[in-house]
N, CA, C and O atoms as CSV, one atom per row, in Angstrom:
chain,resi,resn,atom,element,x,y,z
A,1,MET,N,N,-54.486,-17.247,89.060
A,1,MET,CA,C,-54.889,-18.642,89.047
A,1,MET,C,C,-56.373,-18.718,89.409
A,1,MET,O,O,-56.842,-18.035,90.319
A,2,TYR,N,N,-57.088,-19.549,88.688
A,2,TYR,CA,C,-58.509,-19.726,88.933
A,2,TYR,C,C,-58.698,-20.720,90.072
A,2,TYR,O,O,-57.835,-21.559,90.327
A,3,SER,N,N,-59.830,-20.617,90.747
A,3,SER,CA,C,-59.988,-21.368,91.990
A,3,SER,C,C,-60.906,-22.578,91.913
A,3,SER,O,O,-61.073,-23.296,92.899
A,4,ARG,N,N,-61.505,-22.811,90.743
A,4,ARG,CA,C,-62.414,-23.952,90.673
A,4,ARG,C,C,-62.391,-24.551,89.275
A,4,ARG,O,O,-62.108,-23.859,88.297
A,5,PRO,N,N,-62.690,-25.838,89.189
A,5,PRO,CA,C,-62.770,-26.458,87.864
A,5,PRO,C,C,-63.905,-25.854,87.041
A,5,PRO,O,O,-64.941,-25.476,87.589
A,6,ILE,N,N,-63.713,-25.765,85.738
A,6,ILE,CA,C,-64.776,-25.241,84.871
A,6,ILE,C,C,-65.552,-26.353,84.181
A,6,ILE,O,O,-66.522,-26.093,83.469
A,7,VAL,N,N,-65.124,-27.589,84.393
A,7,VAL,CA,C,-65.861,-28.746,83.883
A,7,VAL,C,C,-65.965,-29.778,84.997
A,7,VAL,O,O,-65.146,-29.806,85.915
A,8,LYS,N,N,-66.977,-30.619,84.903
A,8,LYS,CA,C,-67.162,-31.671,85.893
A,8,LYS,C,C,-66.079,-32.739,85.743
A,8,LYS,O,O,-65.483,-32.894,84.678
A,9,ASP,N,N,-65.839,-33.470,86.830
A,9,ASP,CA,C,-64.851,-34.551,86.806
A,9,ASP,C,C,-65.170,-35.591,85.740
A,9,ASP,O,O,-64.265,-36.226,85.199
A,10,SER,N,N,-66.446,-35.766,85.438
A,10,SER,CA,C,-66.857,-36.770,84.458
A,10,SER,C,C,-66.602,-36.335,83.009
A,10,SER,O,O,-66.651,-37.159,82.095
A,11,PHE,N,N,-66.333,-35.054,82.803
A,11,PHE,CA,C,-66.101,-34.554,81.446
A,11,PHE,C,C,-64.718,-34.970,80.960
A,11,PHE,O,O,-63.718,-34.739,81.638
A,12,LYS,N,N,-64.669,-35.581,79.790
A,12,LYS,CA,C,-63.395,-35.982,79.209
A,12,LYS,C,C,-62.832,-34.800,78.422
A,12,LYS,O,O,-63.323,-34.464,77.344
A,13,VAL,N,N,-61.804,-34.184,78.974
A,13,VAL,CA,C,-61.198,-33.012,78.349
A,13,VAL,C,C,-60.433,-33.452,77.097
A,13,VAL,O,O,-59.587,-34.343,77.172
A,14,PRO,N,N,-60.724,-32.837,75.953
A,14,PRO,CA,C,-60.021,-33.212,74.715
A,14,PRO,C,C,-58.517,-32.977,74.836
A,14,PRO,O,O,-58.076,-31.965,75.382
A,15,THR,N,N,-57.751,-33.911,74.329
A,15,THR,CA,C,-56.289,-33.783,74.359
A,15,THR,C,C,-55.689,-33.632,72.966
A,15,THR,O,O,-54.478,-33.465,72.823
A,16,GLU,N,N,-56.537,-33.690,71.938
A,16,GLU,CA,C,-56.022,-33.447,70.592
A,16,GLU,C,C,-57.189,-33.206,69.641
A,16,GLU,O,O,-58.232,-33.854,69.721
A,17,LEU,N,N,-56.977,-32.258,68.745
A,17,LEU,CA,C,-57.898,-32.009,67.643
A,17,LEU,C,C,-57.042,-31.844,66.401
A,17,LEU,O,O,-56.181,-30.966,66.345
A,18,VAL,N,N,-57.275,-32.679,65.417
A,18,VAL,CA,C,-56.510,-32.630,64.171
A,18,VAL,C,C,-57.435,-32.167,63.062
A,18,VAL,O,O,-58.481,-32.773,62.831
A,19,THR,N,N,-57.059,-31.095,62.372
A,19,THR,CA,C,-57.813,-30.596,61.229
A,19,THR,C,C,-56.875,-30.546,60.025
A,19,THR,O,O,-55.694,-30.874,60.137
A,20,LYS,N,N,-57.403,-30.138,58.884
A,20,LYS,CA,C,-56.543,-30.036,57.698
A,20,LYS,C,C,-55.586,-28.851,57.787
A,20,LYS,O,O,-54.582,-28.819,57.075
A,21,ASN,N,N,-55.879,-27.875,58.649
A,21,ASN,CA,C,-55.039,-26.683,58.750
A,21,ASN,C,C,-54.157,-26.615,59.989
A,21,ASN,O,O,-53.149,-25.908,59.985
A,22,PHE,N,N,-54.513,-27.331,61.043
A,22,PHE,CA,C,-53.749,-27.236,62.287
A,22,PHE,C,C,-54.082,-28.399,63.210
A,22,PHE,O,O,-55.010,-29.170,62.966
A,23,ILE,N,N,-53.293,-28.501,64.285
A,23,ILE,CA,C,-53.489,-29.503,65.338
A,23,ILE,C,C,-53.527,-28.754,66.668
A,23,ILE,O,O,-52.708,-27.866,66.902
A,24,LEU,N,N,-54.461,-29.103,67.527
A,24,LEU,CA,C,-54.500,-28.561,68.890
A,24,LEU,C,C,-54.078,-29.645,69.861
A,24,LEU,O,O,-54.547,-30.781,69.789
A,25,ARG,N,N,-53.189,-29.283,70.769
A,25,ARG,CA,C,-52.783,-30.176,71.862
A,25,ARG,C,C,-52.617,-29.337,73.124
A,25,ARG,O,O,-52.355,-28.138,73.025
A,26,PRO,N,N,-52.761,-29.928,74.301
A,26,PRO,CA,C,-52.569,-29.149,75.524
A,26,PRO,C,C,-51.206,-28.448,75.532
A,26,PRO,O,O,-50.185,-29.029,75.165
A,27,LEU,N,N,-51.224,-27.194,75.956
A,27,LEU,CA,C,-50.000,-26.388,76.044
A,27,LEU,C,C,-49.233,-26.812,77.288
A,27,LEU,O,O,-49.725,-26.681,78.408
A,28,THR,N,N,-48.028,-27.318,77.080
A,28,THR,CA,C,-47.186,-27.768,78.192
A,28,THR,C,C,-45.791,-27.189,78.028
A,28,THR,O,O,-45.465,-26.584,77.007
A,29,ILE,N,N,-44.980,-27.389,79.052
A,29,ILE,CA,C,-43.623,-26.852,79.008
A,29,ILE,C,C,-42.771,-27.512,77.932
A,29,ILE,O,O,-41.728,-26.972,77.564
A,30,LYS,N,N,-43.185,-28.657,77.422
A,30,LYS,CA,C,-42.391,-29.296,76.370
A,30,LYS,C,C,-42.387,-28.457,75.089
A,30,LYS,O,O,-41.541,-28.664,74.219
A,31,TYR,N,N,-43.324,-27.513,74.967
A,31,TYR,CA,C,-43.387,-26.645,73.790
A,31,TYR,C,C,-42.692,-25.301,74.008
A,31,TYR,O,O,-42.794,-24.419,73.155
A,32,VAL,N,N,-41.996,-25.124,75.117
A,32,VAL,CA,C,-41.477,-23.803,75.475
A,32,VAL,C,C,-40.614,-23.180,74.378
A,32,VAL,O,O,-40.800,-22.007,74.055
A,33,ASP,N,N,-39.686,-23.923,73.801
A,33,ASP,CA,C,-38.801,-23.345,72.791
A,33,ASP,C,C,-39.556,-22.962,71.525
A,33,ASP,O,O,-39.375,-21.861,71.005
A,34,LYS,N,N,-40.395,-23.857,71.028
A,34,LYS,CA,C,-41.163,-23.582,69.807
A,34,LYS,C,C,-42.202,-22.483,70.041
A,34,LYS,O,O,-42.439,-21.655,69.161
A,35,ASP,N,N,-42.820,-22.474,71.224
A,35,ASP,CA,C,-43.788,-21.435,71.557
A,35,ASP,C,C,-43.094,-20.074,71.602
A,35,ASP,O,O,-43.584,-19.099,71.031
A,36,TYR,N,N,-41.973,-20.018,72.272
A,36,TYR,CA,C,-41.225,-18.768,72.387
A,36,TYR,C,C,-40.800,-18.271,71.001
A,36,TYR,O,O,-40.906,-17.082,70.701
A,37,GLU,N,N,-40.330,-19.172,70.179
A,37,GLU,CA,C,-39.925,-18.825,68.816
A,37,GLU,C,C,-41.113,-18.234,68.037
A,37,GLU,O,O,-40.964,-17.225,67.348
A,38,ALA,N,N,-42.278,-18.862,68.149
A,38,ALA,CA,C,-43.470,-18.378,67.450
A,38,ALA,C,C,-43.864,-16.981,67.928
A,38,ALA,O,O,-44.187,-16.108,67.122
A,39,VAL,N,N,-43.835,-16.783,69.229
A,39,VAL,CA,C,-44.195,-15.475,69.787
A,39,VAL,C,C,-43.203,-14.413,69.335
A,39,VAL,O,O,-43.607,-13.335,68.901
A,40,MET,N,N,-41.926,-14.701,69.429
A,40,MET,CA,C,-40.913,-13.709,69.084
A,40,MET,C,C,-40.922,-13.349,67.589
A,40,MET,O,O,-40.557,-12.234,67.219
A,41,LYS,N,N,-41.334,-14.284,66.741
A,41,LYS,CA,C,-41.430,-13.997,65.303
A,41,LYS,C,C,-42.598,-13.065,64.986
A,41,LYS,O,O,-42.649,-12.476,63.906
A,42,SER,N,N,-43.528,-12.931,65.921
A,42,SER,CA,C,-44.737,-12.149,65.670
A,42,SER,C,C,-45.012,-11.115,66.761
A,42,SER,O,O,-46.169,-10.767,66.995
A,43,VAL,N,N,-43.977,-10.621,67.427
A,43,VAL,CA,C,-44.150,-9.711,68.563
A,43,VAL,C,C,-45.036,-8.521,68.208
A,43,VAL,O,O,-46.014,-8.262,68.910
A,44,ASP,N,N,-44.724,-7.797,67.151
A,44,ASP,CA,C,-45.507,-6.604,66.811
A,44,ASP,C,C,-46.952,-6.957,66.483
A,44,ASP,O,O,-47.876,-6.268,66.916
A,45,HIS,N,N,-47.145,-8.011,65.733
A,45,HIS,CA,C,-48.490,-8.480,65.376
A,45,HIS,C,C,-49.291,-8.838,66.630
A,45,HIS,O,O,-50.445,-8.433,66.764
A,46,LEU,N,N,-48.690,-9.587,67.540
A,46,LEU,CA,C,-49.390,-10.031,68.744
A,46,LEU,C,C,-49.645,-8.886,69.715
A,46,LEU,O,O,-50.697,-8.827,70.351
A,47,TYR,N,N,-48.680,-7.978,69.829
A,47,TYR,CA,C,-48.830,-6.845,70.742
A,47,TYR,C,C,-50.050,-6.010,70.363
A,47,TYR,O,O,-50.757,-5.510,71.239
A,48,LYS,N,N,-50.297,-5.860,69.078
A,48,LYS,CA,C,-51.455,-5.083,68.607
A,48,LYS,C,C,-52.783,-5.763,68.950
A,48,LYS,O,O,-53.813,-5.093,69.030
A,49,LEU,N,N,-52.775,-7.070,69.151
A,49,LEU,CA,C,-53.995,-7.813,69.462
A,49,LEU,C,C,-54.387,-7.735,70.938
A,49,LEU,O,O,-55.548,-7.953,71.283
A,50,MET,N,N,-53.433,-7.427,71.802
A,50,MET,CA,C,-53.662,-7.479,73.242
A,50,MET,C,C,-54.220,-6.159,73.760
A,50,MET,O,O,-53.728,-5.083,73.421
A,51,ASP,N,N,-55.257,-6.265,74.587
A,51,ASP,CA,C,-55.830,-5.093,75.242
A,51,ASP,C,C,-55.152,-4.889,76.585
A,51,ASP,O,O,-55.080,-5.809,77.400
A,52,ASP,N,N,-54.661,-3.696,76.808
A,52,ASP,CA,C,-54.091,-3.331,78.107
A,52,ASP,C,C,-53.045,-4.318,78.607
A,52,ASP,O,O,-53.014,-4.640,79.794
A,53,SER,N,N,-52.200,-4.794,77.723
A,53,SER,CA,C,-51.168,-5.749,78.111
A,53,SER,C,C,-49.869,-5.406,77.409
A,53,SER,O,O,-49.867,-4.932,76.273
A,54,GLU,N,N,-48.782,-5.648,78.086
A,54,GLU,CA,C,-47.467,-5.453,77.480
A,54,GLU,C,C,-46.972,-6.734,76.818
A,54,GLU,O,O,-45.921,-6.746,76.176
A,55,TRP,N,N,-47.741,-7.813,76.981
A,55,TRP,CA,C,-47.347,-9.076,76.372
A,55,TRP,C,C,-47.366,-8.919,74.871
A,55,TRP,O,O,-48.280,-8.274,74.357
A,56,PRO,N,N,-46.449,-9.447,74.158
A,56,PRO,CA,C,-45.284,-10.248,74.531
A,56,PRO,C,C,-43.976,-9.463,74.535
A,56,PRO,O,O,-42.898,-10.059,74.539
A,57,LYS,N,N,-44.061,-8.125,74.534
A,57,LYS,CA,C,-42.839,-7.327,74.461
A,57,LYS,C,C,-41.913,-7.653,75.627
A,57,LYS,O,O,-42.339,-7.728,76.779
A,58,GLU,N,N,-40.665,-7.841,75.308
A,58,GLU,CA,C,-39.590,-8.063,76.288
A,58,GLU,C,C,-39.769,-9.336,77.123
A,58,GLU,O,O,-39.212,-9.430,78.217
A,59,MET,N,N,-40.525,-10.300,76.635
A,59,MET,CA,C,-40.682,-11.568,77.342
A,59,MET,C,C,-39.406,-12.396,77.160
A,59,MET,O,O,-38.857,-12.477,76.061
A,60,THR,N,N,-38.953,-12.996,78.236
A,60,THR,CA,C,-37.775,-13.856,78.166
A,60,THR,C,C,-38.212,-15.318,78.041
A,60,THR,O,O,-39.369,-15.657,78.291
A,61,LEU,N,N,-37.281,-16.163,77.655
A,61,LEU,CA,C,-37.563,-17.598,77.573
A,61,LEU,C,C,-37.962,-18.145,78.944
A,61,LEU,O,O,-38.869,-18.972,79.034
A,62,ASP,N,N,-37.301,-17.697,80.006
A,62,ASP,CA,C,-37.649,-18.147,81.363
A,62,ASP,C,C,-39.064,-17.719,81.749
A,62,ASP,O,O,-39.791,-18.486,82.380
A,63,GLU,N,N,-39.459,-16.508,81.376
A,63,GLU,CA,C,-40.821,-16.052,81.663
A,63,GLU,C,C,-41.836,-16.889,80.880
A,63,GLU,O,O,-42.913,-17.203,81.385
A,64,ASN,N,N,-41.486,-17.245,79.654
A,64,ASN,CA,C,-42.367,-18.087,78.863
A,64,ASN,C,C,-42.490,-19.477,79.484
A,64,ASN,O,O,-43.577,-20.055,79.498
A,65,LEU,N,N,-41.395,-20.012,79.992
A,65,LEU,CA,C,-41.414,-21.306,80.667
A,65,LEU,C,C,-42.351,-21.261,81.876
A,65,LEU,O,O,-43.149,-22.177,82.073
A,66,ALA,N,N,-42.261,-20.211,82.676
A,66,ALA,CA,C,-43.134,-20.069,83.844
A,66,ALA,C,C,-44.595,-19.968,83.408
A,66,ALA,O,O,-45.474,-20.564,84.030
A,67,ASP,N,N,-44.852,-19.216,82.343
A,67,ASP,CA,C,-46.214,-19.057,81.837
A,67,ASP,C,C,-46.782,-20.385,81.353
A,67,ASP,O,O,-47.923,-20.723,81.669
A,68,LEU,N,N,-46.000,-21.137,80.594
A,68,LEU,CA,C,-46.460,-22.432,80.107
A,68,LEU,C,C,-46.665,-23.414,81.251
A,68,LEU,O,O,-47.591,-24.225,81.221
A,69,GLY,N,N,-45.802,-23.344,82.262
A,69,GLY,CA,C,-45.973,-24.188,83.448
A,69,GLY,C,C,-47.275,-23.884,84.166
A,69,GLY,O,O,-47.977,-24.792,84.611
A,70,TRP,N,N,-47.598,-22.588,84.276
A,70,TRP,CA,C,-48.856,-22.176,84.897
A,70,TRP,C,C,-50.035,-22.736,84.106
A,70,TRP,O,O,-50.978,-23.273,84.687
A,71,HIS,N,N,-49.980,-22.607,82.763
A,71,HIS,CA,C,-51.064,-23.141,81.927
A,71,HIS,C,C,-51.206,-24.658,82.098
A,71,HIS,O,O,-52.319,-25.182,82.127
A,72,GLU,N,N,-50.089,-25.347,82.210
A,72,GLU,CA,C,-50.111,-26.801,82.373
A,72,GLU,C,C,-50.765,-27.199,83.700
A,72,GLU,O,O,-51.553,-28.144,83.749
A,73,VAL,N,N,-50.441,-26.487,84.757
A,73,VAL,CA,C,-51.040,-26.769,86.069
A,73,VAL,C,C,-52.537,-26.483,86.038
A,73,VAL,O,O,-53.335,-27.292,86.512
A,74,GLU,N,N,-52.919,-25.338,85.482
A,74,GLU,CA,C,-54.336,-24.993,85.386
A,74,GLU,C,C,-55.116,-26.052,84.600
A,74,GLU,O,O,-56.239,-26.398,84.965
A,75,PHE,N,N,-54.515,-26.565,83.521
A,75,PHE,CA,C,-55.148,-27.616,82.724
A,75,PHE,C,C,-55.352,-28.867,83.575
A,75,PHE,O,O,-56.426,-29.468,83.558
A,76,SER,N,N,-54.328,-29.252,84.313
A,76,SER,CA,C,-54.427,-30.480,85.124
A,76,SER,C,C,-55.456,-30.341,86.236
A,76,SER,O,O,-56.071,-31.329,86.639
A,77,LEU,N,N,-55.648,-29.126,86.734
A,77,LEU,CA,C,-56.654,-28.876,87.765
A,77,LEU,C,C,-58.047,-28.658,87.181
A,77,LEU,O,O,-59.037,-28.609,87.911
A,78,ARG,N,N,-58.110,-28.527,85.854
A,78,ARG,CA,C,-59.350,-28.300,85.118
A,78,ARG,C,C,-59.937,-26.925,85.392
A,78,ARG,O,O,-61.142,-26.718,85.248
A,79,HIS,N,N,-59.080,-25.981,85.789
A,79,HIS,CA,C,-59.504,-24.613,86.073
A,79,HIS,C,C,-59.532,-23.756,84.826
A,79,HIS,O,O,-60.307,-22.803,84.751
A,80,SER,N,N,-58.705,-24.073,83.848
A,80,SER,CA,C,-58.685,-23.417,82.540
A,80,SER,C,C,-57.954,-24.363,81.600
A,80,SER,O,O,-57.266,-25.290,82.030
A,81,PHE,N,N,-58.117,-24.110,80.315
A,81,PHE,CA,C,-57.512,-25.006,79.335
A,81,PHE,C,C,-56.782,-24.184,78.280
A,81,PHE,O,O,-57.372,-23.328,77.620
A,82,ALA,N,N,-55.502,-24.456,78.134
A,82,ALA,CA,C,-54.694,-23.799,77.110
A,82,ALA,C,C,-54.198,-24.871,76.153
A,82,ALA,O,O,-53.705,-25.922,76.562
A,83,TYR,N,N,-54.342,-24.577,74.876
A,83,TYR,CA,C,-53.906,-25.496,73.831
A,83,TYR,C,C,-52.899,-24.805,72.933
A,83,TYR,O,O,-53.052,-23.632,72.595
A,84,THR,N,N,-51.871,-25.541,72.552
A,84,THR,CA,C,-50.957,-25.044,71.543
A,84,THR,C,C,-51.563,-25.365,70.181
A,84,THR,O,O,-52.182,-26.412,69.993
A,85,VAL,N,N,-51.376,-24.451,69.242
A,85,VAL,CA,C,-51.839,-24.663,67.873
A,85,VAL,C,C,-50.597,-24.983,67.049
A,85,VAL,O,O,-49.682,-24.167,66.935
A,86,LEU,N,N,-50.582,-26.172,66.484
A,86,LEU,CA,C,-49.421,-26.660,65.739
A,86,LEU,C,C,-49.742,-26.719,64.253
A,86,LEU,O,O,-50.886,-26.938,63.855
A,87,SER,N,N,-48.712,-26.519,63.442
A,87,SER,CA,C,-48.879,-26.676,61.999
A,87,SER,C,C,-49.142,-28.141,61.698
A,87,SER,O,O,-48.876,-29.011,62.527
A,88,THR,N,N,-49.652,-28.403,60.539
A,88,THR,CA,C,-49.934,-29.788,60.185
A,88,THR,C,C,-48.711,-30.501,59.627
A,88,THR,O,O,-48.796,-31.671,59.254
A,89,LYS,N,N,-47.585,-29.818,59.565
A,89,LYS,CA,C,-46.343,-30.481,59.146
A,89,LYS,C,C,-45.868,-31.371,60.289
A,89,LYS,O,O,-44.846,-31.110,60.923
A,90,GLU,N,N,-46.644,-32.433,60.534
A,90,GLU,CA,C,-46.371,-33.378,61.610
A,90,GLU,C,C,-46.337,-32.708,62.978
A,90,GLU,O,O,-45.695,-33.204,63.904
A,91,GLY,N,N,-47.026,-31.588,63.100
A,91,GLY,CA,C,-47.120,-30.897,64.376
A,91,GLY,C,C,-45.806,-30.351,64.879
A,91,GLY,O,O,-45.597,-30.261,66.089
A,92,LYS,N,N,-44.910,-29.982,63.972
A,92,LYS,CA,C,-43.575,-29.552,64.391
A,92,LYS,C,C,-43.484,-28.070,64.743
A,92,LYS,O,O,-42.660,-27.687,65.574
A,93,ASP,N,N,-44.319,-27.226,64.123
A,93,ASP,CA,C,-44.221,-25.785,64.354
A,93,ASP,C,C,-45.390,-25.280,65.178
A,93,ASP,O,O,-46.544,-25.593,64.882
A,94,VAL,N,N,-45.097,-24.494,66.220
A,94,VAL,CA,C,-46.141,-23.815,66.968
A,94,VAL,C,C,-46.548,-22.597,66.150
A,94,VAL,O,O,-45.709,-21.781,65.771
A,95,ILE,N,N,-47.846,-22.487,65.884
A,95,ILE,CA,C,-48.332,-21.341,65.110
A,95,ILE,C,C,-49.314,-20.487,65.910
A,95,ILE,O,O,-49.823,-19.489,65.399
A,96,GLY,N,N,-49.582,-20.870,67.162
A,96,GLY,CA,C,-50.475,-20.080,67.989
A,96,GLY,C,C,-50.889,-20.814,69.240
A,96,GLY,O,O,-50.362,-21.880,69.557
A,97,CYS,N,N,-51.837,-20.234,69.946
A,97,CYS,CA,C,-52.397,-20.833,71.163
A,97,CYS,C,C,-53.868,-20.490,71.269
A,97,CYS,O,O,-54.328,-19.490,70.719
A,98,CYS,N,N,-54.599,-21.331,71.981
A,98,CYS,CA,C,-56.026,-21.140,72.253
A,98,CYS,C,C,-56.228,-21.325,73.753
A,98,CYS,O,O,-55.682,-22.254,74.348
A,99,TYR,N,N,-57.016,-20.435,74.364
A,99,TYR,CA,C,-57.219,-20.460,75.805
A,99,TYR,C,C,-58.708,-20.481,76.126
A,99,TYR,O,O,-59.492,-19.755,75.513
A,100,ILE,N,N,-59.092,-21.309,77.083
A,100,ILE,CA,C,-60.464,-21.355,77.567
A,100,ILE,C,C,-60.408,-21.079,79.068
A,100,ILE,O,O,-59.851,-21.863,79.837
A,101,TYR,N,N,-61.000,-19.940,79.473
A,101,TYR,CA,C,-60.970,-19.485,80.861
A,101,TYR,C,C,-62.382,-19.367,81.411
A,101,TYR,O,O,-63.335,-19.254,80.639
A,102,PRO,N,N,-62.537,-19.391,82.745
A,102,PRO,CA,C,-63.838,-19.074,83.320
A,102,PRO,C,C,-64.226,-17.656,82.885
A,102,PRO,O,O,-63.370,-16.776,82.797
A,103,SER,N,N,-65.487,-17.447,82.622
A,103,SER,CA,C,-65.939,-16.137,82.153
A,103,SER,C,C,-66.054,-15.139,83.295
A,103,SER,O,O,-66.456,-15.488,84.405
A,104,ASP,N,N,-65.694,-13.894,83.007
A,104,ASP,CA,C,-65.916,-12.797,83.953
A,104,ASP,C,C,-67.369,-12.334,83.897
A,104,ASP,O,O,-67.850,-11.656,84.806
A,105,ASN,N,N,-68.059,-12.706,82.828
A,105,ASN,CA,C,-69.446,-12.326,82.625
A,105,ASN,C,C,-70.342,-13.438,83.180
A,105,ASN,O,O,-70.241,-14.578,82.728
A,106,PRO,N,N,-71.211,-13.139,84.143
A,106,PRO,CA,C,-72.043,-14.184,84.750
A,106,PRO,C,C,-73.022,-14.846,83.778
A,106,PRO,O,O,-73.593,-15.888,84.098
A,107,GLU,N,N,-73.220,-14.265,82.614
A,107,GLU,CA,C,-74.119,-14.861,81.624
A,107,GLU,C,C,-73.469,-16.021,80.872
A,107,GLU,O,O,-74.153,-16.779,80.184
A,108,TYR,N,N,-72.160,-16.157,81.003
A,108,TYR,CA,C,-71.431,-17.205,80.291
A,108,TYR,C,C,-70.563,-17.997,81.260
A,108,TYR,O,O,-70.086,-17.466,82.263
A,109,GLU,N,N,-70.364,-19.272,80.945
A,109,GLU,CA,C,-69.535,-20.119,81.802
A,109,GLU,C,C,-68.047,-19.948,81.503
A,109,GLU,O,O,-67.221,-19.932,82.415
A,110,VAL,N,N,-67.711,-19.819,80.214
A,110,VAL,CA,C,-66.305,-19.687,79.828
A,110,VAL,C,C,-66.149,-18.603,78.764
A,110,VAL,O,O,-67.119,-18.149,78.156
A,111,GLN,N,N,-64.909,-18.211,78.566
A,111,GLN,CA,C,-64.549,-17.317,77.470
A,111,GLN,C,C,-63.328,-17.907,76.788
A,111,GLN,O,O,-62.479,-18.516,77.438
A,112,ALA,N,N,-63.243,-17.729,75.498
A,112,ALA,CA,C,-62.138,-18.311,74.730
A,112,ALA,C,C,-61.376,-17.213,73.999
A,112,ALA,O,O,-61.956,-16.240,73.519
A,113,TYR,N,N,-60.074,-17.394,73.930
A,113,TYR,CA,C,-59.183,-16.466,73.242
A,113,TYR,C,C,-58.198,-17.284,72.429
A,113,TYR,O,O,-57.952,-18.454,72.723
A,114,TYR,N,N,-57.644,-16.667,71.419
A,114,TYR,CA,C,-56.564,-17.320,70.686
A,114,TYR,C,C,-55.647,-16.271,70.092
A,114,TYR,O,O,-56.024,-15.113,69.917
A,115,TRP,N,N,-54.452,-16.696,69.789
A,115,TRP,CA,C,-53.540,-15.894,68.975
A,115,TRP,C,C,-52.902,-16.818,67.966
A,115,TRP,O,O,-52.784,-18.024,68.180
A,116,ILE,N,N,-52.499,-16.230,66.876
A,116,ILE,CA,C,-51.862,-16.995,65.812
A,116,ILE,C,C,-50.754,-16.138,65.229
A,116,ILE,O,O,-50.889,-14.917,65.151
A,117,THR,N,N,-49.671,-16.760,64.822
A,117,THR,CA,C,-48.542,-16.006,64.294
A,117,THR,C,C,-48.944,-15.272,63.025
A,117,THR,O,O,-49.879,-15.667,62.328
A,118,VAL,N,N,-48.224,-14.204,62.741
A,118,VAL,CA,C,-48.547,-13.367,61.591
A,118,VAL,C,C,-48.495,-14.158,60.286
A,118,VAL,O,O,-49.249,-13.862,59.358
A,119,SER,N,N,-47.632,-15.141,60.201
A,119,SER,CA,C,-47.510,-15.914,58.957
A,119,SER,C,C,-48.672,-16.880,58.735
A,119,SER,O,O,-48.793,-17.457,57.655
A,120,TYR,N,N,-49.528,-17.064,59.742
A,120,TYR,CA,C,-50.674,-17.965,59.605
A,120,TYR,C,C,-52.014,-17.239,59.738
A,120,TYR,O,O,-53.042,-17.888,59.930
A,121,THR,N,N,-52.022,-15.933,59.640
A,121,THR,CA,C,-53.278,-15.206,59.808
A,121,THR,C,C,-54.296,-15.559,58.735
A,121,THR,O,O,-55.483,-15.286,58.912
A,122,HIS,N,N,-53.881,-16.139,57.660
A,122,HIS,CA,C,-54.829,-16.578,56.631
A,122,HIS,C,C,-55.742,-17.699,57.130
A,122,HIS,O,O,-56.751,-17.995,56.489
A,123,LEU,N,N,-55.412,-18.323,58.252
A,123,LEU,CA,C,-56.238,-19.389,58.806
A,123,LEU,C,C,-57.334,-18.884,59.727
A,123,LEU,O,O,-58.203,-19.659,60.128
A,124,THR,N,N,-57.312,-17.593,60.075
A,124,THR,CA,C,-58.290,-17.073,61.014
A,124,THR,C,C,-59.651,-16.927,60.345
A,124,THR,O,O,-59.762,-16.872,59.120
A,125,LEU,N,N,-60.669,-16.865,61.172
A,125,LEU,CA,C,-62.030,-16.705,60.668
A,125,LEU,C,C,-62.225,-15.286,60.162
A,125,LEU,O,O,-61.690,-14.344,60.748
A,126,PRO,N,N,-62.976,-15.118,59.091
A,126,PRO,CA,C,-63.234,-13.761,58.603
A,126,PRO,C,C,-64.095,-13.001,59.604
A,126,PRO,O,O,-64.938,-13.586,60.284
A,127,THR,N,N,-63.875,-11.699,59.686
A,127,THR,CA,C,-64.683,-10.870,60.583
A,127,THR,C,C,-65.799,-10.236,59.781
A,127,THR,O,O,-65.697,-10.093,58.562
A,128,LYS,N,N,-66.869,-9.854,60.470
A,128,LYS,CA,C,-67.982,-9.190,59.809
A,128,LYS,C,C,-67.609,-7.755,59.516
A,128,LYS,O,O,-66.899,-7.119,60.296
A,129,ALA,N,N,-68.081,-7.247,58.402
A,129,ALA,CA,C,-67.788,-5.853,58.008
A,129,ALA,C,C,-68.702,-4.900,58.728
A,129,ALA,O,O,-68.611,-3.689,58.530
């Protein structure tokens, strides 16, 4: 858990971003079932993306609930921000998550990470060759 807010009290934290390809909303426990389903459908894909982590192998629904609860508390304290990435089909399917954390590097204030299910990797930004 982070110990300080990463934005000032006066900053209005975004609660929704709607694009033609996806919707971002704060990650809360209300998404636990859909989030868990998305992760479990892409376990091998996601495991390959993680450095030095066993996530998401062998994660249970209860562990996912605790994780989402932690993200929700951190968001409310403004210590970090986690967003669920929803499909544009009326925001019914979780297709990934985006995280904004305090940076470990003193040259930067925050660092951002995301994951997206294997079936939506066509939405990711191209990498440089």
